[in-house]
N, C-alpha and C positions, 0 to 999 in steps of 0.2 A: 123640690120632681115630684112629680106623675111613677107610680110604681112600674114597672118591666113590667112588659108583656109576656105573660103564659103559651108556652107553646104548646096546640094543637093536638099538630104530625105530630111521628115522628123526625127528629127532625135533620137538615140536609149539612153533617160537616163538609165548613166552607173556609178551605185557609183567601184569604187578601195579601199580598204582599204589598206593600207601601198605601203599605193599613193606616194608619198616625199620619198619617199627610194631608192636603187639603182632602182633592174628591176620596182616599179611601175613606174618611173617618165617619165620610159624612155615608160613603153606603157598610162601611160595619154598619154606620145606626140603624140601616134600613135592612138589612140582611138580619142583625137582629130583632126587631121588630117584625116580620116574616116567620118567624119566628126558627131562623137558624142556629144551630152551633157554630162560632166563631173563633180561629183561629188570624191573630192581627200580625201580621211578621213585621218589624220595619228596622231599617238602623242608628236615622234619625239623623240619616245626614241633610234630607229638606226635613222631612217627619218633624213633628212636637209632643212629648207629654200631653201638653196640656187641652189637644185634640180631643186624647178619646181618656184622660183624664175620669172624667165621669162615668163612663162606663165599666173599667175596672172591679166596681163588684156585680156586675154584671152576671148571673151565672151562669149562663151563657161563649161570655166573652173570656180566649184568651190569650195570652201576648208573649213574641218572642223576638229578641232582641236578636235578627242575622241579617245578612249580608246578603243576599242574595246570587251573589257570582261566586258564594260557593255553593255546595249542596248541601239540600237538604231532606231529614227522613221521615216525614208523618201522611200519620192518615185522612187521610179528605175525600170526600168524596165531586170537589168543586174545586178550579185554582180561578183566583180573577188578580193577570199579573198586572198589577200596577208599580210597583216597584223601579220607580227610576228620576231623576233631576225632570223635571220641566219647562222649568222658566231656563232664558237666554240666560239668567246672570248667573245662575245656577248652574244648569249643563255644561257649559262653558269656564268655570274655573278648574273640574278636573275634566279634557274631556276624555282621557284617555277609557279613564274609569267610567264616565257617562256612555265612554262601546260594550265596553267589558260589561252594564252593567245591564243593559239593554241588550247584548249577543250572547254571553254566557251566562246571563240569567237567565233568557229563554230558554237558550239550553236544559237547564237544573232545573225550571221550572216545568215545561215538558219530558223531560226524563221523567219527572214523578207523578206527573197522569200519566204518560206511556203506563210506568209499574205498574198504576193503584184501577188502569180503565175507568179514568175521569174524566168527565168533562177540564175545557180551560178557554178563559177567555183574553186576549192578548190587549189591552189598555194602548190601544196606539194611539194617533197624531196627525193633525189634515198637513204635520210638514210634512210628509208621506208628498203632499204636490208640489212644494218648494215654492218658489214664484211663481206664484200660476201662469201660463200663458189658455188654459180653457176657463169659460167662469160664467156661473157657479160654477164649485169643483166638483161632479163625477165619481161614484168609484173607479168608474171605469177607466177612469183618466190617468195615466203614470207617471206623469207630477211633472218639472223643470226642476232640477235638485241640482246644484253645488257641489259634485264630492269630494272635496276638497277646502269647504272654505268653513270660517269657525262656523259654523251652525250642523255644520257636518258632521259632525259628533251625533249629537239627535240625531240627526234626519236620518238618515243613512244608518243610525244604530238601529231606529226604528224601523229603516225598512226588511235590516237583516231579517230582523226578528222577524218579519211578517212572512216571510220566506221562509223560513226553519217549522213558523206553525204551519201554513200551506203543505210547506214536502211531511211532517212531521204525521198528518191528515192521508196525506195522499200515499205518503212509505207504510205507516204503520195504522192508518185506518180507525186515527185520535179523530175525537167528539174538542171540533176546535172552533172558537170566535172571535171574526177579529171584530173589533169598533175602532170606523177615525171619530176622533176626540179635539172637538173645537172650540172657538176659544168657549173657556170657562170661569165663571166666578162667583164670588158669595163668600160670609162670613167662613175664618179660616184662611183664607188667601193666610200664608206666611205676609207681614209689610215692607219684608223686604226684597220682594223677590225680581223686580225688575220688572214685571210685568206691565201693562199700562192700567188696567182701570184699580187693581193696587199704587202705586205710583201715584192717580190722579186722586183719587178719595185720602191720601194717605197728606201727601201734597196739598193738598184743599184745604183741610180740617184745621193745617199748621202756616197759614193766612201766605203756605209760602207757593213760587213762582210754577208752576205746571207745567212741564219739560215734556216740547212735541219735535220728535225724532222726524226729520225731513220737513214737509209740507204739511203737511195731520190730510191731508186730502186720499190719506190711501188708507181701506177701508178696512171694519172686520166684524166678526157679527159672535155676540158676546150668546151665551144660550147660562143660563144661572143652574148653582150646582145638582137644584132637586133634581129638575125637569133629567139633568144626562145621566146621574143612577135611576134615575129610572127606566133610564134606557138599556142602560147594560142593564142590569137587572132583564130584562124585557126581552133580550138578544139573550142571556142564559140561559132565558129562558123557555125559549120559541123549539121547536125540533129541532133536531140533530142537522136538517139537510138545510137548511139557514144556517154556513158561514159565516158570510161576510166577505171582506169586507164590507161594512157598516163606517157611513156616516153618521153623522150623532151629534145636531149642531142648534143653534137657533137660524133660520135661515134671515129674516129682520138686518141688513148692514146700515152702519153708520162707519163715518168717516170721526178718525181721531181726534181731527178738530170736534165734528157736536159735540161727543163724547165726554170731550172736557167743557166743552162749556156747558156739556147736562149736569158737570158732579160739582159741576164754578154756583149753578145757580141752587143746586137744589141742596146744597148745602149752607147755601149766603156768605160763599168766602171772599175774599179778596186781591185772591191769589191772579196773577196775572199770569199770560199764557203766553215762554216763552219757546226759539225753534234752537234747534241743537241737528249738526247732521245727522241723513237716515243714513246706521248701524250698516252691512255688505249684505249686501242677501237677504233686507228685512224685505221679504213680499205687498207688492205693494195694493192686491186684494186679497180674500179670506171669505167665502160666502157658503154655508153646504149646500148640495144637492139633498133633499131627508127624504123625494122620493121612496127607498126605497124601505127605508125605517117606518115610512106610515105607512108605505102596501103589504109590507111584513110582520113587522110590533103590528104595528095599529097606535103611530106614539107619533104625540107630535108634543114641543112645548109650550108647557100653558104661561111663566114666570113671564110679565116683558118688564125692558130695563128697566121702568120709572121705577117698578111695583123690586126688581130684585136689586137694583140699587138703593132704595134704600133703606134692606134691611142687610146690605152690606156695611155699606155708610156705617148704622147702627150698629152694628158687631167694633165697625175698628174706635168709632169715637171711642165706645168701653175700653175696648181693650191699649188705649192712648188715656184714656180718663187714669187706668189701673198699674199702669207702666213707666208712667210718665213719656212726652213726646219726642225728648233727644234720644231717646232707646230708637225710633227706627227711625233715624232721619236718614241712614242709609241711601232707605229708595229716592231721596233726593239727587245722592251727588251723580 
């Protein structure tokens, strides 16, 4: 392992909630690389120690186990609020807690930022748009969301969090940033989180049936985690007048069946494709309009699907070889 880089400027003190999660751990790595002092906060509901174990001895890394539905009293300059289960399997397991994390957690983090007069970024989601009737989705689109369905705990929780961010910005002159994250994949995804990329890769590596919900013609746009982190940091470091909400994702669109066939071919798997009923409120199309990010941040994704899948497949292949394939068959259930 290469030695940890040293900070060349006085480091910013940065708090990342949900820092032991899939995206959060990659963000922590990148912030340390650019010289920040980092406080990583997580309650390990969906995050894991494994994701941040390699950062434990870094001189500018500190970890605190904490649930952001309870107030947090620390001294930092910037806050990245990523804490919330983000896959349907996890956020539907305890929907009340999901809503509390999105809403009460946002209130607690905004209150902290208000006290400190620091900047705060909300990791929002493309689920803001629900099952969209506009394609591709622009930030000006208000969405088509079922407020009482099984996905509502996440969709409406995140929508309420955005409301809180902009109200705090207007009422308290708080420096806010809101990033709407589209489907993201890469190493450190949980193998049993029910997301389409992790599901397909685990199933294909085990030569099990690839399960597609519906006819497989619904579309998604897949952004590699490294690109997303670059967009997230770019928005945080942008001028204060750039608040978002801003889409961040890869605009290249694929059907779910195309993704399944690509994963099978890349792995050389013997898996068959089988179909299951489409879950309630599952969006038919999902593709970001990233014009704002391109114009205001100079950001665009650089990792294409084949390269990103290769790195993701390699990660899961190694994980399965260490832990044993049977440990992760829950993704197939």
